[in-house]
RODO-2510 file (C-alpha; in nm, 4 decimals, decimal comma):
residues 495
     n   res          X          Y          Z
     1     m    -2,6397     0,5142    -1,2486
     2     c    -2,8580     0,6009    -1,5467
     3     r    -2,7859     0,9684    -1,4727
     4     a    -2,4079     0,9352    -1,4517
     5     s    -2,3535     1,1199    -1,7811
     6     g    -2,5295     1,2834    -2,0722
     7     p    -2,5457     1,5939    -2,2886
     8     a    -2,4688     1,9186    -2,1054
     9     s    -2,8121     2,0527    -2,2023
    10     q    -2,9815     1,7838    -1,9901
    11     d    -3,1015     1,9459    -1,6649
    12     p    -2,8198     2,2040    -1,6790
    13     i    -2,6784     2,3510    -1,3605
    14     t    -2,5770     2,7149    -1,3940
    15     g    -2,3999     2,9527    -1,1590
    16     t    -2,0933     3,1630    -1,0856
    17     f    -1,7764     3,1065    -0,8864
    18     l    -1,4775     3,3254    -0,7966
    19     h    -1,1579     3,1362    -0,7204
    20     k    -0,9714     3,3633    -0,4789
    21     q    -0,6291     3,1984    -0,5119
    22     s    -0,6109     3,2590    -0,8875
    23     g    -0,8417     3,5595    -0,9074
    24     v    -1,0337     3,3896    -1,1885
    25     s    -1,4105     3,4259    -1,2144
    26     y    -1,6117     3,1467    -1,3731
    27     r    -1,9676     3,1508    -1,5007
    28     v    -2,1748     2,8598    -1,6296
    29     y    -2,4711     2,9920    -1,8262
    30     q    -2,7144     2,9151    -2,1073
    31     a    -2,7233     3,1078    -2,4328
    32     d    -2,8445     3,0271    -2,7838
    33     g    -2,9676     2,6873    -2,6706
    34     k    -2,6214     2,5871    -2,5477
    35     l    -2,4394     2,5690    -2,2151
    36     w    -2,1216     2,7732    -2,1780
    37     l    -1,8308     2,8146    -1,9374
    38     e    -1,6958     3,1690    -1,9248
    39     y    -1,3710     3,2622    -1,7495
    40     s    -1,2006     3,5964    -1,6784
    41     r    -0,9693     3,7719    -1,4356
    42     a    -1,0528     4,1278    -1,3342
    43     a    -0,6870     4,2135    -1,2741
    44     d    -0,5867     4,0861    -1,6188
    45     p    -0,8176     4,1883    -1,9062
    46     r    -0,6206     3,9671    -2,1485
    47     l    -0,7578     3,6581    -1,9763
    48     h    -1,1117     3,6247    -2,0974
    49     g    -1,2836     3,3550    -2,2965
    50     k    -1,5442     3,0827    -2,3035
    51     r    -1,5881     2,7156    -2,3871
    52     e    -1,9024     2,5401    -2,5021
    53     l    -1,9913     2,2652    -2,2545
    54     l    -2,0922     1,9528    -2,4448
    55     y    -2,1349     1,6715    -2,1910
    56     y    -2,1477     1,6063    -1,8210
    57     i    -2,0285     1,3211    -1,6028
    58     g    -2,0967     1,2675    -1,2349
    59     s    -2,3337     1,0963    -0,9955
    60     g    -2,6592     1,2425    -1,1095
    61     k    -2,7465     1,5252    -0,8749
    62     l    -2,6536     1,3278    -0,5619
    63     k    -2,2814     1,4033    -0,5365
    64     g    -2,1774     1,6320    -0,8156
    65     r    -2,1292     1,7090    -1,1791
    66     t    -1,8317     1,7756    -1,4048
    67     y    -1,8871     1,9337    -1,7435
    68     l    -1,6769     1,8505    -2,0481
    69     f    -1,5732     2,0683    -2,3409
    70     e    -1,3787     2,0082    -2,6574
    71     t    -1,0781     2,1842    -2,8117
    72     e    -0,9806     2,0657    -3,1598
    73     g    -1,1258     1,7222    -3,0963
    74     f    -0,9583     1,6780    -2,7565
    75     l    -1,1962     1,6404    -2,4623
    76     f    -1,1342     1,8255    -2,1357
    77     e    -1,2932     1,8583    -1,7928
    78     s    -1,4177     2,1945    -1,6746
    79     p    -1,1880     2,3531    -1,4136
    80     i    -1,4868     2,3959    -1,1814
    81     n    -1,7271     2,1294    -1,0546
    82     w    -2,0720     2,1353    -0,9041
    83     y    -2,0680     1,9709    -0,5589
    84     a    -2,4273     1,8687    -0,4941
    85     q    -2,3912     1,7621    -0,1305
    86     k    -2,2772     2,1121    -0,0307
    87     h    -2,4738     2,2784    -0,3088
    88     l    -2,1849     2,4877    -0,4374
    89     w    -1,9359     2,5393    -0,7198
    90     d    -1,5645     2,4928    -0,6535
    91     m    -1,2443     2,3939    -0,8293
    92     a    -1,1919     2,0442    -0,9642
    93     p    -1,0265     1,8038    -0,7161
    94     n    -0,6573     1,8805    -0,6501
    95     y    -0,6807     2,2303    -0,8003
    96     a    -0,7986     2,4313    -0,5003
    97     a    -0,4590     2,6026    -0,4602
    98     t    -0,3808     2,6639    -0,8269
    99     r    -0,2815     3,0148    -0,9326
   100     e    -0,3954     2,9617    -1,2912
   101     a    -0,7172     2,8705    -1,4684
   102     p    -0,6606     2,5028    -1,5576
   103     l    -0,8309     2,4651    -1,8923
   104     n    -0,6269     2,1643    -2,0028
   105     l    -0,7546     1,8895    -1,7719
   106     p    -0,7854     1,5881    -2,0043
   107     a    -1,0952     1,3703    -1,9847
   108     f    -0,9178     1,0356    -1,9617
   109     p    -1,0797     0,7049    -2,0660
   110     e    -1,0868     0,5741    -1,7085
   111     c    -1,3248     0,8586    -1,6140
   112     l    -1,5510     0,8308    -1,9168
   113     n    -1,5602     0,4524    -1,8955
   114     c    -1,7186     0,4518    -1,5510
   115     h    -1,9709     0,7257    -1,6213
   116     t    -2,0840     0,6432    -1,9741
   117     s    -2,1942     0,3505    -2,1880
   118     g    -2,0460     0,2651    -2,5234
   119     m    -1,7368     0,4807    -2,4720
   120     q    -1,5383     0,5007    -2,7923
   121     p    -1,1646     0,4421    -2,7351
   122     p    -0,9431     0,7463    -2,7926
   123     v    -0,7587     0,7887    -3,1213
   124     t    -0,4435     0,5743    -3,1336
   125     g    -0,1543     0,7496    -2,9671
   126     t    -0,3722     0,9967    -2,7770
   127     a    -0,5170     0,9996    -2,4281
   128     n    -0,8236     1,2208    -2,4797
   129     e    -0,8981     1,2664    -2,8510
   130     y    -1,2180     1,0728    -2,9118
   131     p    -1,4324     0,9959    -3,2149
   132     e    -1,7561     1,1920    -3,2252
   133     p    -1,9546     1,1246    -3,0121
   134     p    -1,7160     1,0044    -2,7395
   135     f    -1,9827     0,7735    -2,5980
   136     v    -2,2939     0,6155    -2,7449
   137     h    -2,5262     0,6294    -2,4419
   138     g    -2,5397     0,8569    -2,1410
   139     g    -2,5349     0,6930    -1,8002
   140     i    -2,4906     0,3244    -1,7250
   141     t    -2,7059     0,0884    -1,9310
   142     c    -2,7981    -0,2767    -1,8846
   143     e    -2,5014    -0,3833    -2,0983
   144     r    -2,2504    -0,2729    -1,8352
   145     c    -2,3549    -0,5687    -1,6201
   146     h    -2,5322    -0,8058    -1,8554
   147     g    -2,3247    -0,7993    -2,1737
   148     s    -2,3947    -0,7052    -2,5340
   149     a    -2,7588    -0,6322    -2,6179
   150     s    -2,6845    -0,6335    -2,9912
   151     q    -2,5644    -0,9933    -2,9715
   152     h    -2,8724    -1,0792    -2,7679
   153     v    -3,1003    -0,9311    -3,0349
   154     a    -2,9071    -1,0756    -3,3291
   155     s    -2,8694    -1,4320    -3,2061
   156     g    -3,1207    -1,4670    -2,9275
   157     a    -2,8408    -1,5560    -2,6876
   158     p    -2,9500    -1,4879    -2,3281
   159     m    -2,8157    -1,1837    -2,1507
   160     l    -2,5511    -1,2576    -1,8892
   161     k    -2,6777    -1,3468    -1,5407
   162     l    -2,4461    -1,2522    -1,2552
   163     a    -2,5514    -1,5583    -1,0558
   164     s    -2,4021    -1,7807    -1,3251
   165     l    -2,0522    -1,6364    -1,2809
   166     s    -1,7683    -1,7319    -1,0495
   167     a    -1,7186    -1,4975    -0,7548
   168     s    -1,4197    -1,3174    -0,9104
   169     r    -1,5990    -1,2589    -1,2421
   170     r    -1,9213    -1,1570    -1,0651
   171     d    -1,7356    -0,9096    -0,8441
   172     s    -1,5384    -0,7762    -1,1408
   173     i    -1,8570    -0,6176    -1,2730
   174     c    -1,8921    -0,3999    -0,9636
   175     m    -1,5184    -0,3450    -0,9176
   176     q    -1,4751    -0,1908    -1,2609
   177     c    -1,6283     0,1311    -1,1265
   178     h    -1,6475     0,0906    -0,7482
   179     l    -1,2822     0,0164    -0,6807
   180     e    -1,0190     0,2837    -0,7307
   181     g    -0,7209     0,1733    -0,5250
   182     d    -0,4207     0,3924    -0,4510
   183     m    -0,2406     0,2754    -0,7655
   184     t    -0,3948     0,1384    -1,0833
   185     i    -0,1763    -0,0476    -1,3332
   186     e    -0,3049    -0,1714    -1,6667
   187     r    -0,1888    -0,5093    -1,7881
   188     p     0,0484    -0,5281    -2,0894
   189     q    -0,1297    -0,4416    -2,4148
   190     k    -0,4610    -0,4090    -2,2257
   191     h    -0,6874    -0,1240    -2,1198
   192     a    -0,9425    -0,1179    -1,8390
   193     y    -1,2132    -0,0003    -2,0795
   194     e    -1,1755    -0,3217    -2,2805
   195     f    -1,3233    -0,5238    -1,9940
   196     s    -1,6674    -0,6700    -2,0585
   197     p    -1,9044    -0,8549    -1,8231
   198     g    -1,8161    -1,2202    -1,7830
   199     n    -1,4417    -1,1551    -1,7947
   200     d    -1,2009    -1,1270    -1,5026
   201     l    -1,1080    -0,7628    -1,4407
   202     s    -0,7593    -0,8607    -1,3200
   203     d    -0,6779    -0,9660    -1,6756
   204     y    -0,7061    -0,5992    -1,7743
   205     v    -0,6036    -0,3945    -1,4734
   206     r    -0,4497    -0,4464    -1,1290
   207     y    -0,5179    -0,2387    -0,8182
   208     f    -0,2861    -0,1701    -0,5242
   209     v    -0,3652    -0,0156    -0,1866
   210     l    -0,1427     0,1516     0,0698
   211     t    -0,1176    -0,0162     0,4078
   212     d    -0,1033     0,3154     0,5969
   213     k    -0,3705     0,5201     0,4235
   214     q    -0,5962     0,7541     0,6153
   215     g    -0,9551     0,8467     0,5504
   216     t    -1,2122     0,7389     0,2964
   217     r    -1,1915     0,7736    -0,0802
   218     a    -1,4937     0,8737    -0,2839
   219     v    -1,4701     0,5529    -0,4883
   220     s    -1,3549     0,2781    -0,2529
   221     q    -1,6682     0,0852    -0,1713
   222     f    -1,5442    -0,2564    -0,2771
   223     e    -1,2146    -0,2218    -0,0913
   224     a    -1,3925    -0,1003     0,2225
   225     l    -1,6455    -0,3833     0,2090
   226     a    -1,3623    -0,6370     0,2021
   227     q    -1,2461    -0,5020     0,5394
   228     s    -1,5852    -0,5557     0,7021
   229     g    -1,6569    -0,8360     0,9438
   230     c    -1,9659    -0,9199     0,7373
   231     k    -1,7616    -0,9821     0,4232
   232     r    -1,4836    -1,1700     0,6018
   233     a    -1,7364    -1,4002     0,7677
   234     s    -1,9395    -1,4730     0,4555
   235     a    -1,6454    -1,4670     0,2097
   236     e    -1,7536    -1,5189    -0,1517
   237     k    -2,1232    -1,5418    -0,0636
   238     m    -2,1434    -1,1686     0,0047
   239     t    -2,1117    -0,9132    -0,2703
   240     c    -2,2409    -0,5667    -0,3525
   241     t    -2,5785    -0,6977    -0,4654
   242     s    -2,6308    -0,8667    -0,1308
   243     c    -2,7431    -0,5248    -0,0102
   244     h    -2,7877    -0,3196    -0,3285
   245     d    -3,0327    -0,3829    -0,6086
   246     p    -2,8937    -0,2138    -0,9227
   247     h    -3,2478    -0,1915    -1,0583
   248     y    -3,3994    -0,0225    -0,7523
   249     s    -3,3116     0,2404    -0,4927
   250     p    -3,5320     0,2899    -0,1871
   251     d    -3,6639     0,6394    -0,1275
   252     a    -3,6165     0,8279     0,1975
   253     s    -3,9375     0,6901     0,3505
   254     t    -3,8426     0,3230     0,3006
   255     r    -3,4613     0,3398     0,3141
   256     v    -3,4192     0,2484     0,6856
   257     d    -3,6458    -0,0573     0,6732
   258     y    -3,5071    -0,1676     0,3361
   259     y    -3,1481    -0,1901     0,4575
   260     r    -3,2459    -0,3210     0,8016
   261     t    -3,4113    -0,6126     0,6235
   262     k    -3,0859    -0,6758     0,4383
   263     c    -2,8897    -0,6820     0,7651
   264     l    -3,1367    -0,9102     0,9425
   265     g    -3,1374    -1,1425     0,6427
   266     c    -2,7971    -1,2578     0,7741
   267     h    -2,8112    -1,1658     1,1424
   268     g    -3,1656    -1,2917     1,1987
   269     v    -3,4840    -1,1304     1,3243
   270     a    -3,4157    -1,2475     1,6809
   271     f    -3,0877    -1,0541     1,6803
   272     g    -3,2696    -0,7426     1,5633
   273     e    -3,5233    -0,7693     1,8453
   274     k    -3,2571    -0,7528     2,1157
   275     h    -2,9933    -0,5354     1,9443
   276     h    -3,1069    -0,1732     1,9750
   277     a    -3,4610    -0,2563     1,8801
   278     e    -3,5501     0,1061     1,9479
   279     n    -3,3209     0,2204     1,6638
   280     r    -3,4011     0,0561     1,3328
   281     d    -3,1411     0,2479     1,1307
   282     c    -2,8515     0,0004     1,1104
   283     v    -2,6724     0,1995     0,8415
   284     n    -2,6661     0,5250     1,0374
   285     c    -2,4795     0,3568     1,3248
   286     h    -2,2537     0,1112     1,1475
   287     m    -2,2027     0,2762     0,8078
   288     p    -2,1787     0,6491     0,8814
   289     v    -2,1234     0,9062     0,6121
   290     l    -1,7619     1,0294     0,6119
   291     s    -1,5846     1,3122     0,4338
   292     t    -1,3683     1,1813     0,1519
   293     r    -0,9955     1,2525     0,1413
   294     d    -0,9654     1,2805    -0,2360
   295     i    -1,2633     1,4955    -0,3362
   296     s    -1,3545     1,8080    -0,1407
   297     h    -1,7131     1,8820    -0,0384
   298     t    -1,8025     1,5151    -0,0882
   299     e    -1,9047     1,2475     0,1597
   300     a    -1,9350     0,8721     0,1153
   301     t    -2,0892     0,5894     0,3147
   302     d    -1,8329     0,3869     0,5118
   303     h    -1,8653     0,0347     0,3734
   304     r    -1,6391    -0,1186     0,6397
   305     i    -1,9561    -0,1813     0,8487
   306     l    -1,7725    -0,1259     1,1775
   307     k    -1,9173    -0,2197     1,5167
   308     q    -1,7983     0,1077     1,6708
   309     p    -1,7079     0,3491     1,3903
   310     e    -1,6452     0,6424     1,6237
   311     a    -1,3746     0,4456     1,8094
   312     v    -1,1675     0,3730     1,4997
   313     i    -0,8923     0,6279     1,4393
   314     p    -0,6610     0,5396     1,1501
   315     n    -0,2905     0,5804     1,2241
   316     r    -0,0315     0,6768     0,9680
   317     s     0,2999     0,4936     0,9880
   318     s     0,6200     0,6981     0,9963
   319     e     0,7854     0,4455     0,7666
   320     t     0,7471     0,4308     0,3910
   321     a     0,4057     0,3016     0,2943
   322     k     0,3781    -0,0494     0,1594
   323     l     0,1655    -0,1447    -0,1372
   324     m    -0,0504    -0,4528    -0,1422
   325     p    -0,2466    -0,5938    -0,4359
   326     f    -0,6225    -0,5821    -0,4048
   327     p    -0,7986    -0,8140    -0,4305
   328     v    -0,5325    -1,0675    -0,3360
   329     t    -0,5222    -1,3623    -0,5749
   330     a    -0,2502    -1,6008    -0,6864
   331     a    -0,2032    -1,3906    -1,0001
   332     t    -0,1769    -1,0559    -0,8212
   333     q     0,0503    -1,1881    -0,5448
   334     n     0,3028    -1,3287    -0,7886
   335     d     0,3020    -1,0470    -1,0431
   336     i     0,6252    -0,8521    -0,9983
   337     r     0,5695    -0,6303    -1,2996
   338     d     0,2549    -0,4557    -1,1782
   339     l     0,3795    -0,4148    -0,8211
   340     a     0,7031    -0,2659    -0,9560
   341     l     0,5140    -0,0101    -1,1647
   342     a     0,2930     0,0744    -0,8672
   343     y     0,5993     0,1514    -0,6524
   344     e     0,7528     0,3586    -0,9317
   345     t     0,4305     0,5597    -0,9460
   346     l     0,4732     0,6266    -0,5734
   347     v     0,8187     0,7673    -0,6475
   348     e     0,6817     0,9898    -0,9234
   349     r     0,4280     1,1246    -0,6749
   350     g     0,7056     1,2309    -0,4417
   351     d     0,7646     0,9318    -0,2119
   352     q     1,1423     0,9020    -0,2519
   353     g     1,1495     0,6396     0,0213
   354     a     0,9945     0,3967    -0,2251
   355     t     1,2816     0,4301    -0,4750
   356     a     1,4860     0,1290    -0,3588
   357     e     1,1870    -0,1060    -0,3622
   358     a     1,0753     0,0245    -0,7011
   359     q     1,4186    -0,0246    -0,8542
   360     k     1,4615    -0,3742    -0,7136
   361     l     1,1232    -0,4862    -0,8431
   362     l     1,1641    -0,3131    -1,1803
   363     i     1,4963    -0,4843    -1,2484
   364     a     1,3344    -0,8201    -1,1729
   365     a     1,0346    -0,7305    -1,3911
   366     g     1,2670    -0,6246    -1,6737
   367     k     1,4238    -0,9686    -1,6766
   368     q     1,0807    -1,1268    -1,7109
   369     g     0,9602    -0,8977    -1,9916
   370     a     1,2524    -0,7442    -2,1766
   371     n     1,0314    -0,5504    -2,4198
   372     d     0,7750    -0,4140    -2,1749
   373     a     0,7594    -0,0421    -2,2622
   374     s     0,6081     0,0572    -1,9269
   375     v     0,8817    -0,1198    -1,7277
   376     l     1,1585     0,0212    -1,9494
   377     t     1,0172     0,3725    -1,9119
   378     a     0,9985     0,3367    -1,5342
   379     l     1,3588     0,2146    -1,5193
   380     g     1,4604     0,5105    -1,7362
   381     y     1,2857     0,7516    -1,5019
   382     l     1,4649     0,6162    -1,1944
   383     a     1,8010     0,6199    -1,3736
   384     q     1,7419     0,9794    -1,4847
   385     q     1,6502     1,0814    -1,1282
   386     q     1,9798     0,9321    -1,0107
   387     g     2,1808     1,1222    -1,2723
   388     r     2,2588     0,8115    -1,4778
   389     e     2,1764     0,9800    -1,8071
   390     e     2,3315     0,7283    -2,0462
   391     l     2,1482     0,4377    -1,8850
   392     a     1,8242     0,6372    -1,8843
   393     r     1,8602     0,7126    -2,2552
   394     e     1,9120     0,3445    -2,3299
   395     y     1,5976     0,2486    -2,1401
   396     y     1,3921     0,5197    -2,3137
   397     e     1,5172     0,4235    -2,6588
   398     n     1,4167     0,0615    -2,5963
   399     a     1,0793     0,1714    -2,4593
   400     l     1,0068     0,3713    -2,7750
   401     r     1,1033     0,0779    -2,9930
   402     a     0,8457    -0,1285    -2,8030
   403     d     0,5836     0,1498    -2,8033
   404     p     0,6366     0,4451    -3,0430
   405     y     0,3478     0,6339    -2,8768
   406     n     0,5008     0,6282    -2,5280
   407     e     0,4700     0,9946    -2,4303
   408     e     0,6663     0,9734    -2,1060
   409     a     0,9617     0,7970    -2,2649
   410     a     0,9735     1,0419    -2,5568
   411     t     0,9410     1,3488    -2,3335
   412     n     1,2102     1,2376    -2,0892
   413     l     1,4430     1,1199    -2,3651
   414     g     1,4069     1,4651    -2,5204
   415     v     1,5243     1,6185    -2,1920
   416     a     1,8282     1,3879    -2,1889
   417     e     1,9089     1,4690    -2,5528
   418     a     1,8785     1,8434    -2,4883
   419     k     2,1244     1,8178    -2,1991
   420     e     2,3713     1,6525    -2,4373
   421     g     2,3284     1,9383    -2,6834
   422     h     2,1280     1,7329    -2,9335
   423     l     1,8549     1,9960    -2,9715
   424     q     1,7292     1,8793    -3,3108
   425     r     1,6673     1,5273    -3,1815
   426     a     1,5097     1,6627    -2,8628
   427     v     1,2708     1,8904    -3,0520
   428     g     1,1758     1,6055    -3,2847
   429     l     1,0846     1,3834    -2,9899
   430     w     0,8831     1,6582    -2,8233
   431     q     0,7013     1,7448    -3,1456
   432     n     0,5758     1,3890    -3,1741
   433     v     0,4416     1,4061    -2,8182
   434     f     0,2879     1,7504    -2,8680
   435     r     0,1182     1,6361    -3,1897
   436     h    -0,0772     1,3748    -2,9937
   437     a    -0,1127     1,5794    -2,6741
   438     p    -0,1228     1,9526    -2,7587
   439     w    -0,2633     2,0233    -2,4127
   440     r     0,0760     1,9416    -2,2551
   441     g     0,1961     2,2991    -2,2214
   442     n     0,5378     2,2150    -2,0790
   443     v     0,6207     2,0083    -2,3871
   444     g     0,5110     2,2876    -2,6197
   445     v     0,7253     2,5361    -2,4271
   446     d     1,0260     2,3035    -2,4506
   447     i     0,9829     2,2937    -2,8292
   448     a     0,9603     2,6733    -2,8401
   449     l     1,2777     2,7081    -2,6340
   450     g     1,4521     2,4681    -2,8701
   451     y     1,3587     2,6872    -3,1660
   452     c     1,4644     2,9962    -2,9715
   453     a     1,8085     2,8447    -2,9167
   454     a     1,8373     2,8041    -3,2940
   455     g     1,7244     3,1626    -3,3547
   456     r     1,3968     3,0488    -3,5152
   457     y     1,1752     3,2935    -3,3238
   458     d     0,8738     3,2764    -3,5572
   459     d     0,8569     2,8976    -3,5158
   460     a     0,8923     2,9407    -3,1405
   461     a     0,6074     3,1920    -3,1366
   462     e     0,3803     2,9527    -3,3281
   463     y     0,4293     2,6805    -3,0682
   464     v     0,3690     2,9205    -2,7814
   465     k     0,0491     3,0337    -2,9532
   466     r    -0,0683     2,6734    -2,9754
   467     v     0,0172     2,6121    -2,6100
   468     l    -0,2022     2,9059    -2,5106
   469     e    -0,4894     2,7917    -2,7317
   470     f    -0,5267     2,4926    -2,5018
   471     n    -0,4243     2,6590    -2,1767
   472     p    -0,4589     3,0399    -2,2047
   473     d    -0,3617     3,1067    -1,8427
   474     f    -0,0341     2,9088    -1,8509
   475     t     0,2033     3,1516    -1,6798
   476     i     0,5226     3,0285    -1,8465
   477     g     0,3609     3,0301    -2,1893
   478     r     0,2257     3,3828    -2,1450
   479     s     0,5639     3,5091    -2,0301
   480     l     0,7362     3,3483    -2,3273
   481     r     0,4796     3,4980    -2,5650
   482     n     0,5585     3,8447    -2,4284
   483     q     0,9336     3,7890    -2,4598
   484     l     0,9018     3,6751    -2,8211
   485     s     0,7105     3,9930    -2,9080
   486     e     0,9981     4,2127    -2,7864
   487     n     1,2545     4,3656    -3,0213
   488     p     1,4844     4,1844    -3,0259
   489     p     1,3013     3,8677    -2,9192
   490     r     1,4277     3,6766    -2,6198
   491     c     1,3497     3,3388    -2,4667
   492     s     1,3732     3,2528    -2,0989
   493     l     1,1761     3,0606    -1,8399
   494     k     1,2267     3,3611    -1,6160
   495     p     0,9785     3,6493    -1,6698
***
């Protein structure tokens, strides 16, 4: 954990990678005491540039490494990652099939929070513009589990002991980084990175899991453990530290005996003498390493601790997936608002079968919290998808009154205004979004098209230029740049 992040110059990993689908070549190299990412496409000499890599996040050298660079104060992830288990470079997760070089992948707080210590919250209204430096310490320090060291030094107050906490608050410390869920919903006016040891994580963020999911996620250890017979039998007594010591990791020569001792601490030495005494490696049989479904080239230990792992074949239901809160508590079971937003997120990801459930729950949630910007925005999205433009506009307007920085509400309201012919209002809404998120190329292009419609081609060209500063391989932006350089200029989403 202490090697989960740091300056890019710390034990740098260099190399080259050609992404065949996009034709883009990448090179990570050292020069002038700095680490750089270079990108180019042989078939297109106009695409060539480099970014200085400033930081890295990852899992030391065990699973992989992602480098971070900065553009005008906004922090981004490198489009290529180092995958340590397969010892190779490849595209960032979910970008294997891209036809462009994605140089606008924002480094969101939820990623930095789990890999760094002392993360500084992003500038108000932005998602990835951080003060300098974005985090105070590389890796995970003692404070992540034991509370503020500065308070300890100043007042002599003892550091937090996990054994003194209730089960939910104890487990929250591990869950903050070892539980991902299928949907993550932050509580009203709260952020996950505001959580501190001793608090209950569910006061800041709620997690939901799909009942029909297949495969293993890279970050799902706590959820998987809850499914194990060991955890179900021991209930609150068992937690991550029952088997793992955060202050110590056994080396290869002692690993088998170390974890066997943990198992026999519950099952008893007598059980170990008669249960495959010839094979001391409990983990290899009951916690095999599986390929993860969300990150390529990466494997993770199966924390379900199954009796016969090879016999378990997950089945996917043909019906629409159902979402369940995890962990299940009285608060999570009775919270309509978060479940509603989780279902709406399913719809946004393409599961149209979840629309009816999302709408039903959102309407109920809206009655409970009339000024909840997230709920109002979600209701606006569903109304807009159904062609109910006036209702959608009303929801978005109310959402922006509750939260003026709501990017989704402003962007979608701009689309609705443009359809009504209110281009000036639409452009104004989009400009506010683009000011706080200049890496959102589609928004910048919409602004440019708005100026084009008004015959203001120079203004349109300036916005396209800014779009390409953050994402130089954005196909639509490059096409629009070429059209605006013609005589006379023209503007179209078609090349």
